[in-house]
Every structure is written in structure tokens, then in C-alpha cells.
C-alpha positions, 0 to 999 in steps of 0.5 A: 450421463445426466449432469456430467459429461466425459471428455478425454478423461476430464469429468465436468459436473454442471451444478447450480451454485449460490448466486450473490443476492446483490446480483439478483436485484441490481448488478451495478450496485454489487459492482459498486460495492465491490469496487469501493472495497477494492479502492479502500484496499488499495489505500489501506495496503501501503499504509499497512506496509509503512506502519512498521517502518514508521519508527525507522523513517522518523529515526532517519529523518532525525539523523538527517536533521541533526546532520544538517544542523551540525553542518550549518553550525560547523560552517558558521563556526569556521566562517566566524573563526576564519583567517583575519584580514590584516 
């Protein structure tokens, strides 16, 4: 049984694998590299999701701004043409 061990129907093979070269020289450097990749991914992922929604967000903001502008114009018009005090 060299290299393999049999346990209740489960075969496990013990083989050497490829080792990351960053971990051989400086383990912390490899961890920092992958850590910064995770930070960049956390920032880029929401931006990637929001990008297709950006036109809809701009359209909704324009509709809201138009609605608020119309409400203010209507309030001024009603105030100006309100009942006269005689």
C-alpha cells in the first residue's frame, strides 16, 4: 500500500502537489498579494452590478427632479392666483 491507504471503502492518495512560489520565499508577501486582490474584488463587484442599472438610476433621478420642479411651480402658481383679500 505505498502512497495509498484504504479506510472503509475510501481510498486516499498522498501525492506531492505544486507549491506556490510566493509561499516558498515570503509567505506574508503571498498573503498580502492575495489580500489586495480580494480588496479590489470587493470594490469592483458592486460597481459591476451597478453599471447596468446606472441608466435606470439616472432616469429615476430625472423623473424625481421633474416631479419636484412641477410641484414647486404648481405651489407658486396657486399661491400667486390665490383668493384675493377684499
